[in-house]
mmCIF file as Biopython writes it, N, C-alpha, C and O atoms, coordinates in Angstrom:
data_model
#
loop_
_atom_site.group_PDB
_atom_site.id
_atom_site.type_symbol
_atom_site.label_atom_id
_atom_site.label_alt_id
_atom_site.label_comp_id
_atom_site.label_asym_id
_atom_site.label_entity_id
_atom_site.label_seq_id
_atom_site.pdbx_PDB_ins_code
_atom_site.Cartn_x
_atom_site.Cartn_y
_atom_site.Cartn_z
_atom_site.occupancy
_atom_site.B_iso_or_equiv
_atom_site.auth_seq_id
_atom_site.auth_asym_id
_atom_site.pdbx_PDB_model_num
ATOM 1   N N  . UNK A ? 1  ? 107.185 36.743 24.364 1.0 0.0 1  A 1 
ATOM 2   C CA . UNK A ? 1  ? 107.348 36.294 22.985 1.0 0.0 1  A 1 
ATOM 3   C C  . UNK A ? 1  ? 108.728 36.654 22.459 1.0 0.0 1  A 1 
ATOM 4   O O  . UNK A ? 1  ? 108.862 37.398 21.488 1.0 0.0 1  A 1 
ATOM 5   N N  . UNK A ? 2  ? 109.741 36.122 23.104 1.0 0.0 2  A 1 
ATOM 6   C CA . UNK A ? 2  ? 111.137 36.323 22.689 1.0 0.0 2  A 1 
ATOM 7   C C  . UNK A ? 2  ? 111.548 37.790 22.641 1.0 0.0 2  A 1 
ATOM 8   O O  . UNK A ? 2  ? 112.326 38.188 21.774 1.0 0.0 2  A 1 
ATOM 9   N N  . UNK A ? 3  ? 111.032 38.594 23.562 1.0 0.0 3  A 1 
ATOM 10  C CA . UNK A ? 3  ? 111.450 39.993 23.654 1.0 0.0 3  A 1 
ATOM 11  C C  . UNK A ? 3  ? 112.147 40.224 24.976 1.0 0.0 3  A 1 
ATOM 12  O O  . UNK A ? 3  ? 111.714 39.745 26.024 1.0 0.0 3  A 1 
ATOM 13  N N  . UNK A ? 4  ? 113.235 40.969 24.904 1.0 0.0 4  A 1 
ATOM 14  C CA . UNK A ? 4  ? 113.960 41.389 26.097 1.0 0.0 4  A 1 
ATOM 15  C C  . UNK A ? 4  ? 113.813 42.903 26.183 1.0 0.0 4  A 1 
ATOM 16  O O  . UNK A ? 4  ? 114.160 43.621 25.245 1.0 0.0 4  A 1 
ATOM 17  N N  . UNK A ? 5  ? 113.303 43.381 27.302 1.0 0.0 5  A 1 
ATOM 18  C CA . UNK A ? 5  ? 113.113 44.820 27.493 1.0 0.0 5  A 1 
ATOM 19  C C  . UNK A ? 5  ? 114.015 45.302 28.618 1.0 0.0 5  A 1 
ATOM 20  O O  . UNK A ? 5  ? 114.054 44.709 29.696 1.0 0.0 5  A 1 
ATOM 21  N N  . UNK A ? 6  ? 114.741 46.385 28.355 1.0 0.0 6  A 1 
ATOM 22  C CA . UNK A ? 6  ? 115.618 47.006 29.348 1.0 0.0 6  A 1 
ATOM 23  C C  . UNK A ? 6  ? 115.057 48.399 29.621 1.0 0.0 6  A 1 
ATOM 24  O O  . UNK A ? 6  ? 114.872 49.196 28.702 1.0 0.0 6  A 1 
ATOM 25  N N  . UNK A ? 7  ? 114.791 48.680 30.893 1.0 0.0 7  A 1 
ATOM 26  C CA . UNK A ? 7  ? 114.202 49.969 31.274 1.0 0.0 7  A 1 
ATOM 27  C C  . UNK A ? 7  ? 115.038 50.629 32.361 1.0 0.0 7  A 1 
ATOM 28  O O  . UNK A ? 7  ? 115.701 49.960 33.154 1.0 0.0 7  A 1 
ATOM 29  N N  . UNK A ? 8  ? 114.990 51.942 32.377 1.0 0.0 8  A 1 
ATOM 30  C CA . UNK A ? 8  ? 115.596 52.710 33.456 1.0 0.0 8  A 1 
ATOM 31  C C  . UNK A ? 8  ? 114.651 53.843 33.804 1.0 0.0 8  A 1 
ATOM 32  O O  . UNK A ? 8  ? 113.963 54.393 32.943 1.0 0.0 8  A 1 
ATOM 33  N N  . UNK A ? 9  ? 114.633 54.172 35.063 1.0 0.0 9  A 1 
ATOM 34  C CA . UNK A ? 9  ? 113.771 55.256 35.517 1.0 0.0 9  A 1 
ATOM 35  C C  . UNK A ? 9  ? 114.635 56.298 36.214 1.0 0.0 9  A 1 
ATOM 36  O O  . UNK A ? 9  ? 115.739 55.991 36.664 1.0 0.0 9  A 1 
ATOM 37  N N  . UNK A ? 10 ? 114.147 57.505 36.304 1.0 0.0 10 A 1 
ATOM 38  C CA . UNK A ? 10 ? 114.881 58.592 36.941 1.0 0.0 10 A 1 
ATOM 39  C C  . UNK A ? 10 ? 114.928 58.370 38.447 1.0 0.0 10 A 1 
ATOM 40  O O  . UNK A ? 10 ? 113.901 58.136 39.085 1.0 0.0 10 A 1 
ATOM 41  N N  . UNK A ? 11 ? 116.133 58.446 39.007 1.0 0.0 11 A 1 
ATOM 42  C CA . UNK A ? 11 ? 116.273 58.409 40.459 1.0 0.0 11 A 1 
ATOM 43  C C  . UNK A ? 11 ? 116.054 59.815 40.986 1.0 0.0 11 A 1 
ATOM 44  O O  . UNK A ? 11 ? 116.058 60.785 40.228 1.0 0.0 11 A 1 
ATOM 45  N N  . UNK A ? 12 ? 115.866 59.911 42.275 1.0 0.0 12 A 1 
ATOM 46  C CA . UNK A ? 12 ? 115.729 61.232 42.887 1.0 0.0 12 A 1 
ATOM 47  C C  . UNK A ? 12 ? 117.043 61.982 42.730 1.0 0.0 12 A 1 
ATOM 48  O O  . UNK A ? 12 ? 118.049 61.637 43.349 1.0 0.0 12 A 1 
ATOM 49  N N  . UNK A ? 13 ? 117.018 63.005 41.899 1.0 0.0 13 A 1 
ATOM 50  C CA . UNK A ? 13 ? 118.216 63.804 41.647 1.0 0.0 13 A 1 
ATOM 51  C C  . UNK A ? 13 ? 117.995 65.172 42.257 1.0 0.0 13 A 1 
ATOM 52  O O  . UNK A ? 13 ? 116.926 65.763 42.104 1.0 0.0 13 A 1 
ATOM 53  N N  . UNK A ? 14 ? 119.008 65.677 42.950 1.0 0.0 14 A 1 
ATOM 54  C CA . UNK A ? 14 ? 118.916 66.982 43.583 1.0 0.0 14 A 1 
ATOM 55  C C  . UNK A ? 14 ? 118.902 68.053 42.493 1.0 0.0 14 A 1 
ATOM 56  O O  . UNK A ? 14 ? 119.922 68.293 41.846 1.0 0.0 14 A 1 
ATOM 57  N N  . UNK A ? 15 ? 117.759 68.694 42.289 1.0 0.0 15 A 1 
ATOM 58  C CA . UNK A ? 15 ? 117.633 69.717 41.250 1.0 0.0 15 A 1 
ATOM 59  C C  . UNK A ? 15 ? 118.085 71.094 41.737 1.0 0.0 15 A 1 
ATOM 60  O O  . UNK A ? 15 ? 118.094 72.048 40.960 1.0 0.0 15 A 1 
ATOM 61  N N  . UNK A ? 16 ? 118.463 71.210 43.020 1.0 0.0 16 A 1 
ATOM 62  C CA . UNK A ? 16 ? 118.929 72.496 43.548 1.0 0.0 16 A 1 
ATOM 63  C C  . UNK A ? 16 ? 120.361 72.794 43.113 1.0 0.0 16 A 1 
ATOM 64  O O  . UNK A ? 16 ? 120.799 73.944 43.157 1.0 0.0 16 A 1 
ATOM 65  N N  . UNK A ? 17 ? 121.089 71.761 42.695 1.0 0.0 17 A 1 
ATOM 66  C CA . UNK A ? 17 ? 122.482 71.941 42.295 1.0 0.0 17 A 1 
ATOM 67  C C  . UNK A ? 17 ? 122.541 72.442 40.856 1.0 0.0 17 A 1 
ATOM 68  O O  . UNK A ? 17 ? 121.875 71.899 39.974 1.0 0.0 17 A 1 
ATOM 69  N N  . UNK A ? 18 ? 123.331 73.467 40.628 1.0 0.0 18 A 1 
ATOM 70  C CA . UNK A ? 18 ? 123.540 74.003 39.278 1.0 0.0 18 A 1 
ATOM 71  C C  . UNK A ? 18 ? 124.899 73.537 38.777 1.0 0.0 18 A 1 
ATOM 72  O O  . UNK A ? 18 ? 125.915 73.733 39.444 1.0 0.0 18 A 1 
ATOM 73  N N  . UNK A ? 19 ? 124.915 72.920 37.601 1.0 0.0 19 A 1 
ATOM 74  C CA . UNK A ? 19 ? 126.151 72.373 37.047 1.0 0.0 19 A 1 
ATOM 75  C C  . UNK A ? 19 ? 126.681 73.263 35.927 1.0 0.0 19 A 1 
ATOM 76  O O  . UNK A ? 19 ? 125.901 73.869 35.192 1.0 0.0 19 A 1 
ATOM 77  N N  . UNK A ? 20 ? 127.985 73.341 35.799 1.0 0.0 20 A 1 
ATOM 78  C CA . UNK A ? 20 ? 128.607 73.984 34.639 1.0 0.0 20 A 1 
ATOM 79  C C  . UNK A ? 20 ? 128.647 73.009 33.480 1.0 0.0 20 A 1 
ATOM 80  O O  . UNK A ? 20 ? 128.359 73.361 32.336 1.0 0.0 20 A 1 
ATOM 81  N N  . UNK A ? 21 ? 129.014 71.765 33.802 1.0 0.0 21 A 1 
ATOM 82  C CA . UNK A ? 21 ? 129.106 70.707 32.805 1.0 0.0 21 A 1 
ATOM 83  C C  . UNK A ? 21 ? 128.634 69.419 33.451 1.0 0.0 21 A 1 
ATOM 84  O O  . UNK A ? 21 ? 129.014 69.097 34.577 1.0 0.0 21 A 1 
ATOM 85  N N  . UNK A ? 22 ? 127.820 68.700 32.741 1.0 0.0 22 A 1 
ATOM 86  C CA . UNK A ? 22 ? 127.307 67.450 33.277 1.0 0.0 22 A 1 
ATOM 87  C C  . UNK A ? 22 ? 127.525 66.362 32.234 1.0 0.0 22 A 1 
ATOM 88  O O  . UNK A ? 22 ? 127.036 66.470 31.109 1.0 0.0 22 A 1 
ATOM 89  N N  . UNK A ? 23 ? 128.257 65.316 32.603 1.0 0.0 23 A 1 
ATOM 90  C CA . UNK A ? 23 ? 128.645 64.260 31.665 1.0 0.0 23 A 1 
ATOM 91  C C  . UNK A ? 23 ? 127.489 63.349 31.280 1.0 0.0 23 A 1 
ATOM 92  O O  . UNK A ? 23 ? 127.403 62.928 30.127 1.0 0.0 23 A 1 
ATOM 93  N N  . UNK A ? 24 ? 126.609 63.038 32.203 1.0 0.0 24 A 1 
ATOM 94  C CA . UNK A ? 24 ? 125.572 62.049 31.961 1.0 0.0 24 A 1 
ATOM 95  C C  . UNK A ? 24 ? 124.192 62.672 32.085 1.0 0.0 24 A 1 
ATOM 96  O O  . UNK A ? 24 ? 123.968 63.569 32.897 1.0 0.0 24 A 1 
ATOM 97  N N  . UNK A ? 25 ? 123.284 62.185 31.273 1.0 0.0 25 A 1 
ATOM 98  C CA . UNK A ? 25 ? 121.899 62.612 31.345 1.0 0.0 25 A 1 
ATOM 99  C C  . UNK A ? 25 ? 121.108 61.533 32.084 1.0 0.0 25 A 1 
ATOM 100 O O  . UNK A ? 25 ? 121.097 60.376 31.664 1.0 0.0 25 A 1 
ATOM 101 N N  . UNK A ? 26 ? 120.462 61.899 33.156 1.0 0.0 26 A 1 
ATOM 102 C CA . UNK A ? 26 ? 119.670 60.956 33.925 1.0 0.0 26 A 1 
ATOM 103 C C  . UNK A ? 26 ? 118.218 61.107 33.496 1.0 0.0 26 A 1 
ATOM 104 O O  . UNK A ? 26 ? 117.518 62.019 33.936 1.0 0.0 26 A 1 
ATOM 105 N N  . UNK A ? 27 ? 117.781 60.211 32.642 1.0 0.0 27 A 1 
ATOM 106 C CA . UNK A ? 27 ? 116.417 60.272 32.144 1.0 0.0 27 A 1 
ATOM 107 C C  . UNK A ? 27 ? 115.867 58.859 32.000 1.0 0.0 27 A 1 
ATOM 108 O O  . UNK A ? 27 ? 116.612 57.880 32.040 1.0 0.0 27 A 1 
ATOM 109 N N  . UNK A ? 28 ? 114.565 58.774 31.833 1.0 0.0 28 A 1 
ATOM 110 C CA . UNK A ? 28 ? 113.945 57.481 31.582 1.0 0.0 28 A 1 
ATOM 111 C C  . UNK A ? 28 ? 114.323 56.993 30.188 1.0 0.0 28 A 1 
ATOM 112 O O  . UNK A ? 28 ? 114.484 57.785 29.260 1.0 0.0 28 A 1 
ATOM 113 N N  . UNK A ? 29 ? 114.461 55.676 30.058 1.0 0.0 29 A 1 
ATOM 114 C CA . UNK A ? 29 ? 114.605 55.113 28.731 1.0 0.0 29 A 1 
ATOM 115 C C  . UNK A ? 29 ? 114.089 53.686 28.742 1.0 0.0 29 A 1 
ATOM 116 O O  . UNK A ? 29 ? 113.990 53.052 29.792 1.0 0.0 29 A 1 
ATOM 117 N N  . UNK A ? 30 ? 113.766 53.200 27.573 1.0 0.0 30 A 1 
ATOM 118 C CA . UNK A ? 30 ? 113.301 51.824 27.418 1.0 0.0 30 A 1 
ATOM 119 C C  . UNK A ? 30 ? 113.730 51.329 26.046 1.0 0.0 30 A 1 
ATOM 120 O O  . UNK A ? 30 ? 113.528 52.011 25.041 1.0 0.0 30 A 1 
ATOM 121 N N  . UNK A ? 31 ? 114.323 50.139 26.010 1.0 0.0 31 A 1 
ATOM 122 C CA . UNK A ? 31 ? 114.737 49.508 24.758 1.0 0.0 31 A 1 
ATOM 123 C C  . UNK A ? 31 ? 114.200 48.091 24.753 1.0 0.0 31 A 1 
ATOM 124 O O  . UNK A ? 31 ? 114.247 47.403 25.773 1.0 0.0 31 A 1 
ATOM 125 N N  . UNK A ? 32 ? 113.690 47.649 23.616 1.0 0.0 32 A 1 
ATOM 126 C CA . UNK A ? 32 ? 113.194 46.281 23.478 1.0 0.0 32 A 1 
ATOM 127 C C  . UNK A ? 32 ? 113.972 45.599 22.358 1.0 0.0 32 A 1 
ATOM 128 O O  . UNK A ? 32 ? 114.186 46.173 21.290 1.0 0.0 32 A 1 
ATOM 129 N N  . UNK A ? 33 ? 114.389 44.371 22.622 1.0 0.0 33 A 1 
ATOM 130 C CA . UNK A ? 33 ? 115.147 43.590 21.656 1.0 0.0 33 A 1 
ATOM 131 C C  . UNK A ? 33 ? 114.400 42.292 21.389 1.0 0.0 33 A 1 
ATOM 132 O O  . UNK A ? 33 ? 113.910 41.652 22.319 1.0 0.0 33 A 1 
ATOM 133 N N  . UNK A ? 34 ? 114.311 41.905 20.130 1.0 0.0 34 A 1 
ATOM 134 C CA . UNK A ? 34 ? 113.717 40.628 19.776 1.0 0.0 34 A 1 
ATOM 135 C C  . UNK A ? 34 ? 114.818 39.579 19.785 1.0 0.0 34 A 1 
ATOM 136 O O  . UNK A ? 34 ? 115.840 39.731 19.117 1.0 0.0 34 A 1 
ATOM 137 N N  . UNK A ? 35 ? 114.599 38.515 20.548 1.0 0.0 35 A 1 
ATOM 138 C CA . UNK A ? 35 ? 115.582 37.453 20.665 1.0 0.0 35 A 1 
ATOM 139 C C  . UNK A ? 35 ? 115.315 36.384 19.615 1.0 0.0 35 A 1 
ATOM 140 O O  . UNK A ? 35 ? 114.176 36.175 19.199 1.0 0.0 35 A 1 
ATOM 141 N N  . UNK A ? 36 ? 116.378 35.714 19.194 1.0 0.0 36 A 1 
ATOM 142 C CA . UNK A ? 36 ? 116.219 34.634 18.226 1.0 0.0 36 A 1 
ATOM 143 C C  . UNK A ? 36 ? 115.572 33.427 18.906 1.0 0.0 36 A 1 
ATOM 144 O O  . UNK A ? 36 ? 115.540 33.334 20.133 1.0 0.0 36 A 1 
ATOM 145 N N  . UNK A ? 37 ? 115.066 32.521 18.102 1.0 0.0 37 A 1 
ATOM 146 C CA . UNK A ? 37 ? 114.393 31.335 18.640 1.0 0.0 37 A 1 
ATOM 147 C C  . UNK A ? 37 ? 115.348 30.411 19.389 1.0 0.0 37 A 1 
ATOM 148 O O  . UNK A ? 37 ? 114.906 29.614 20.217 1.0 0.0 37 A 1 
ATOM 149 N N  . UNK A ? 38 ? 116.653 30.503 19.113 1.0 0.0 38 A 1 
ATOM 150 C CA . UNK A ? 38 ? 117.599 29.629 19.799 1.0 0.0 38 A 1 
ATOM 151 C C  . UNK A ? 38 ? 118.172 30.254 21.076 1.0 0.0 38 A 1 
ATOM 152 O O  . UNK A ? 38 ? 119.102 29.702 21.665 1.0 0.0 38 A 1 
ATOM 153 N N  . UNK A ? 39 ? 117.632 31.393 21.508 1.0 0.0 39 A 1 
ATOM 154 C CA . UNK A ? 39 ? 118.073 32.015 22.760 1.0 0.0 39 A 1 
ATOM 155 C C  . UNK A ? 39 ? 117.528 31.220 23.941 1.0 0.0 39 A 1 
ATOM 156 O O  . UNK A ? 39 ? 116.355 30.849 23.957 1.0 0.0 39 A 1 
ATOM 157 N N  . UNK A ? 40 ? 118.368 30.965 24.914 1.0 0.0 40 A 1 
ATOM 158 C CA . UNK A ? 40 ? 117.990 30.236 26.121 1.0 0.0 40 A 1 
ATOM 159 C C  . UNK A ? 40 ? 117.452 31.249 27.132 1.0 0.0 40 A 1 
ATOM 160 O O  . UNK A ? 40 ? 118.193 31.734 27.988 1.0 0.0 40 A 1 
ATOM 161 N N  . UNK A ? 41 ? 116.172 31.561 27.029 1.0 0.0 41 A 1 
ATOM 162 C CA . UNK A ? 41 ? 115.596 32.659 27.816 1.0 0.0 41 A 1 
ATOM 163 C C  . UNK A ? 41 ? 115.556 32.368 29.316 1.0 0.0 41 A 1 
ATOM 164 O O  . UNK A ? 41 ? 115.422 33.291 30.120 1.0 0.0 41 A 1 
ATOM 165 N N  . UNK A ? 42 ? 115.669 31.108 29.697 1.0 0.0 42 A 1 
ATOM 166 C CA . UNK A ? 42 ? 115.652 30.772 31.124 1.0 0.0 42 A 1 
ATOM 167 C C  . UNK A ? 42 ? 116.992 31.007 31.798 1.0 0.0 42 A 1 
ATOM 168 O O  . UNK A ? 42 ? 117.082 30.980 33.025 1.0 0.0 42 A 1 
ATOM 169 N N  . UNK A ? 43 ? 118.036 31.239 31.011 1.0 0.0 43 A 1 
ATOM 170 C CA . UNK A ? 43 ? 119.376 31.415 31.589 1.0 0.0 43 A 1 
ATOM 171 C C  . UNK A ? 43 ? 120.021 32.754 31.218 1.0 0.0 43 A 1 
ATOM 172 O O  . UNK A ? 43 ? 121.247 32.865 31.201 1.0 0.0 43 A 1 
ATOM 173 N N  . UNK A ? 44 ? 119.217 33.754 30.926 1.0 0.0 44 A 1 
ATOM 174 C CA . UNK A ? 44 ? 119.747 35.096 30.656 1.0 0.0 44 A 1 
ATOM 175 C C  . UNK A ? 44 ? 120.244 35.686 31.972 1.0 0.0 44 A 1 
ATOM 176 O O  . UNK A ? 44 ? 119.587 35.560 33.005 1.0 0.0 44 A 1 
ATOM 177 N N  . UNK A ? 45 ? 121.400 36.326 31.926 1.0 0.0 45 A 1 
ATOM 178 C CA . UNK A ? 45 ? 121.935 36.959 33.133 1.0 0.0 45 A 1 
ATOM 179 C C  . UNK A ? 45 ? 122.366 38.388 32.794 1.0 0.0 45 A 1 
ATOM 180 O O  . UNK A ? 45 ? 122.635 38.722 31.640 1.0 0.0 45 A 1 
ATOM 181 N N  . UNK A ? 46 ? 122.420 39.207 33.828 1.0 0.0 46 A 1 
ATOM 182 C CA . UNK A ? 46 ? 122.833 40.602 33.649 1.0 0.0 46 A 1 
ATOM 183 C C  . UNK A ? 46 ? 123.611 41.048 34.873 1.0 0.0 46 A 1 
ATOM 184 O O  . UNK A ? 46 ? 123.371 40.587 35.989 1.0 0.0 46 A 1 
ATOM 185 N N  . UNK A ? 47 ? 124.556 41.963 34.639 1.0 0.0 47 A 1 
ATOM 186 C CA . UNK A ? 47 ? 125.274 42.574 35.757 1.0 0.0 47 A 1 
ATOM 187 C C  . UNK A ? 47 ? 125.512 44.043 35.418 1.0 0.0 47 A 1 
ATOM 188 O O  . UNK A ? 47 ? 125.670 44.419 34.257 1.0 0.0 47 A 1 
ATOM 189 N N  . UNK A ? 48 ? 125.532 44.850 36.462 1.0 0.0 48 A 1 
ATOM 190 C CA . UNK A ? 48 ? 125.769 46.285 36.333 1.0 0.0 48 A 1 
ATOM 191 C C  . UNK A ? 48 ? 126.987 46.601 37.163 1.0 0.0 48 A 1 
ATOM 192 O O  . UNK A ? 48 ? 126.955 46.517 38.391 1.0 0.0 48 A 1 
ATOM 193 N N  . UNK A ? 49 ? 128.074 46.968 36.486 1.0 0.0 49 A 1 
ATOM 194 C CA . UNK A ? 49 ? 129.332 47.206 37.180 1.0 0.0 49 A 1 
ATOM 195 C C  . UNK A ? 49 ? 130.022 48.431 36.596 1.0 0.0 49 A 1 
ATOM 196 O O  . UNK A ? 49 ? 130.220 48.530 35.385 1.0 0.0 49 A 1 
ATOM 197 N N  . UNK A ? 50 ? 130.381 49.349 37.461 1.0 0.0 50 A 1 
ATOM 198 C CA . UNK A ? 50 ? 131.078 50.580 37.064 1.0 0.0 50 A 1 
ATOM 199 C C  . UNK A ? 50 ? 130.332 51.329 35.960 1.0 0.0 50 A 1 
ATOM 200 O O  . UNK A ? 50 ? 130.947 51.871 35.041 1.0 0.0 50 A 1 
ATOM 201 N N  . UNK A ? 51 ? 129.010 51.353 36.060 1.0 0.0 51 A 1 
ATOM 202 C CA . UNK A ? 51 ? 128.193 52.093 35.105 1.0 0.0 51 A 1 
ATOM 203 C C  . UNK A ? 51 ? 127.937 51.390 33.789 1.0 0.0 51 A 1 
ATOM 204 O O  . UNK A ? 51 ? 127.378 51.990 32.870 1.0 0.0 51 A 1 
ATOM 205 N N  . UNK A ? 52 ? 128.333 50.128 33.675 1.0 0.0 52 A 1 
ATOM 206 C CA . UNK A ? 52 ? 128.147 49.391 32.427 1.0 0.0 52 A 1 
ATOM 207 C C  . UNK A ? 52 ? 127.231 48.196 32.680 1.0 0.0 52 A 1 
ATOM 208 O O  . UNK A ? 52 ? 127.489 47.386 33.570 1.0 0.0 52 A 1 
ATOM 209 N N  . UNK A ? 53 ? 126.170 48.093 31.898 1.0 0.0 53 A 1 
ATOM 210 C CA . UNK A ? 53 ? 125.257 46.964 31.976 1.0 0.0 53 A 1 
ATOM 211 C C  . UNK A ? 53 ? 125.690 45.923 30.964 1.0 0.0 53 A 1 
ATOM 212 O O  . UNK A ? 53 ? 125.785 46.209 29.771 1.0 0.0 53 A 1 
ATOM 213 N N  . UNK A ? 54 ? 125.955 44.705 31.444 1.0 0.0 54 A 1 
ATOM 214 C CA . UNK A ? 54 ? 126.333 43.596 30.569 1.0 0.0 54 A 1 
ATOM 215 C C  . UNK A ? 54 ? 125.244 42.537 30.652 1.0 0.0 54 A 1 
ATOM 216 O O  . UNK A ? 54 ? 124.937 42.037 31.734 1.0 0.0 54 A 1 
ATOM 217 N N  . UNK A ? 55 ? 124.665 42.198 29.510 1.0 0.0 55 A 1 
ATOM 218 C CA . UNK A ? 55 ? 123.620 41.180 29.446 1.0 0.0 55 A 1 
ATOM 219 C C  . UNK A ? 55 ? 124.173 39.999 28.658 1.0 0.0 55 A 1 
ATOM 220 O O  . UNK A ? 55 ? 124.679 40.170 27.549 1.0 0.0 55 A 1 
ATOM 221 N N  . UNK A ? 56 ? 124.076 38.801 29.230 1.0 0.0 56 A 1 
ATOM 222 C CA . UNK A ? 56 ? 124.546 37.591 28.573 1.0 0.0 56 A 1 
ATOM 223 C C  . UNK A ? 56 ? 123.329 36.748 28.204 1.0 0.0 56 A 1 
ATOM 224 O O  . UNK A ? 56 ? 122.521 36.388 29.060 1.0 0.0 56 A 1 
ATOM 225 N N  . UNK A ? 57 ? 123.215 36.442 26.911 1.0 0.0 57 A 1 
ATOM 226 C CA . UNK A ? 57 ? 122.101 35.643 26.414 1.0 0.0 57 A 1 
ATOM 227 C C  . UNK A ? 57 ? 122.673 34.375 25.777 1.0 0.0 57 A 1 
ATOM 228 O O  . UNK A ? 57 ? 123.129 34.406 24.634 1.0 0.0 57 A 1 
ATOM 229 N N  . UNK A ? 58 ? 122.651 33.264 26.512 1.0 0.0 58 A 1 
ATOM 230 C CA . UNK A ? 58 ? 123.184 32.033 25.940 1.0 0.0 58 A 1 
ATOM 231 C C  . UNK A ? 58 ? 122.216 31.444 24.914 1.0 0.0 58 A 1 
ATOM 232 O O  . UNK A ? 58 ? 121.033 31.783 24.891 1.0 0.0 58 A 1 
ATOM 233 N N  . UNK A ? 59 ? 122.734 30.564 24.072 1.0 0.0 59 A 1 
ATOM 234 C CA . UNK A ? 59 ? 121.885 29.861 23.113 1.0 0.0 59 A 1 
ATOM 235 C C  . UNK A ? 59 ? 121.623 28.456 23.622 1.0 0.0 59 A 1 
ATOM 236 O O  . UNK A ? 59 ? 122.357 27.939 24.463 1.0 0.0 59 A 1 
ATOM 237 N N  . UNK A ? 60 ? 120.584 27.854 23.109 1.0 0.0 60 A 1 
ATOM 238 C CA . UNK A ? 60 ? 120.262 26.481 23.470 1.0 0.0 60 A 1 
ATOM 239 C C  . UNK A ? 60 ? 121.362 25.555 22.976 1.0 0.0 60 A 1 
ATOM 240 O O  . UNK A ? 60 ? 121.946 25.792 21.919 1.0 0.0 60 A 1 
ATOM 241 N N  . UNK A ? 61 ? 121.644 24.519 23.720 1.0 0.0 61 A 1 
ATOM 242 C CA . UNK A ? 61 ? 122.737 23.615 23.376 1.0 0.0 61 A 1 
ATOM 243 C C  . UNK A ? 61 ? 122.560 22.953 22.016 1.0 0.0 61 A 1 
ATOM 244 O O  . UNK A ? 61 ? 123.537 22.750 21.295 1.0 0.0 61 A 1 
ATOM 245 N N  . UNK A ? 62 ? 121.341 22.619 21.663 1.0 0.0 62 A 1 
ATOM 246 C CA . UNK A ? 62 ? 121.128 21.932 20.393 1.0 0.0 62 A 1 
ATOM 247 C C  . UNK A ? 62 ? 121.136 22.872 19.192 1.0 0.0 62 A 1 
ATOM 248 O O  . UNK A ? 62 ? 121.061 22.415 18.051 1.0 0.0 62 A 1 
ATOM 249 N N  . UNK A ? 63 ? 121.228 24.174 19.433 1.0 0.0 63 A 1 
ATOM 250 C CA . UNK A ? 63 ? 121.223 25.127 18.317 1.0 0.0 63 A 1 
ATOM 251 C C  . UNK A ? 63 ? 122.543 25.078 17.559 1.0 0.0 63 A 1 
ATOM 252 O O  . UNK A ? 63 ? 122.554 25.161 16.331 1.0 0.0 63 A 1 
ATOM 253 N N  . UNK A ? 64 ? 123.646 24.945 18.271 1.0 0.0 64 A 1 
ATOM 254 C CA . UNK A ? 64 ? 124.952 24.881 17.628 1.0 0.0 64 A 1 
ATOM 255 C C  . UNK A ? 64 ? 125.343 26.219 17.031 1.0 0.0 64 A 1 
ATOM 256 O O  . UNK A ? 64 ? 124.592 27.190 17.117 1.0 0.0 64 A 1 
ATOM 257 N N  . UNK A ? 65 ? 126.541 26.268 16.415 1.0 0.0 65 A 1 
ATOM 258 C CA . UNK A ? 65 ? 127.012 27.523 15.820 1.0 0.0 65 A 1 
ATOM 259 C C  . UNK A ? 65 ? 126.214 27.881 14.562 1.0 0.0 65 A 1 
ATOM 260 O O  . UNK A ? 65 ? 125.677 27.012 13.876 1.0 0.0 65 A 1 
ATOM 261 N N  . UNK A ? 66 ? 126.154 29.157 14.287 1.0 0.0 66 A 1 
ATOM 262 C CA . UNK A ? 66 ? 125.455 29.648 13.107 1.0 0.0 66 A 1 
ATOM 263 C C  . UNK A ? 66 ? 126.471 30.126 12.080 1.0 0.0 66 A 1 
ATOM 264 O O  . UNK A ? 66 ? 127.401 30.863 12.409 1.0 0.0 66 A 1 
ATOM 265 N N  . UNK A ? 67 ? 126.291 29.713 10.869 1.0 0.0 67 A 1 
ATOM 266 C CA . UNK A ? 67 ? 127.185 30.140 9.786  1.0 0.0 67 A 1 
ATOM 267 C C  . UNK A ? 67 ? 126.632 31.425 9.169  1.0 0.0 67 A 1 
ATOM 268 O O  . UNK A ? 67 ? 125.451 31.508 8.831  1.0 0.0 67 A 1 
ATOM 269 N N  . UNK A ? 68 ? 127.497 32.413 9.031  1.0 0.0 68 A 1 
ATOM 270 C CA . UNK A ? 68 ? 127.102 33.691 8.451  1.0 0.0 68 A 1 
ATOM 271 C C  . UNK A ? 68 ? 127.779 33.830 7.099  1.0 0.0 68 A 1 
ATOM 272 O O  . UNK A ? 68 ? 129.003 33.760 6.993  1.0 0.0 68 A 1 
ATOM 273 N N  . UNK A ? 69 ? 126.973 34.027 6.072  1.0 0.0 69 A 1 
ATOM 274 C CA . UNK A ? 69 ? 127.518 34.196 4.714  1.0 0.0 69 A 1 
ATOM 275 C C  . UNK A ? 69 ? 127.453 35.670 4.338  1.0 0.0 69 A 1 
ATOM 276 O O  . UNK A ? 69 ? 126.410 36.312 4.465  1.0 0.0 69 A 1 
ATOM 277 N N  . UNK A ? 70 ? 128.575 36.191 3.877  1.0 0.0 70 A 1 
ATOM 278 C CA . UNK A ? 70 ? 128.653 37.580 3.450  1.0 0.0 70 A 1 
ATOM 279 C C  . UNK A ? 70 ? 128.692 37.602 1.937  1.0 0.0 70 A 1 
ATOM 280 O O  . UNK A ? 70 ? 129.536 36.955 1.317  1.0 0.0 70 A 1 
ATOM 281 N N  . UNK A ? 71 ? 127.784 38.343 1.351  1.0 0.0 71 A 1 
ATOM 282 C CA . UNK A ? 71 ? 127.732 38.433 -0.109 1.0 0.0 71 A 1 
ATOM 283 C C  . UNK A ? 71 ? 128.513 39.614 -0.598 1.0 0.0 71 A 1 
ATOM 284 O O  . UNK A ? 71 ? 128.584 39.852 -1.803 1.0 0.0 71 A 1 
#
């Protein structure tokens, strides 16, 4: 129902190693996003490169540009 869910799970991490400083926390997480009705859910793509997840969500061709009014 127009929801995109991104999940990550803990990989096997060596717990025998003691760190002085650790930059990243390796833990489970889950995020859910509600997509607009003009999202083309059949053509969503994702890539994971150099630690960055990029998700591309195209819109349907007939949706056209959306005008945003700032009050």
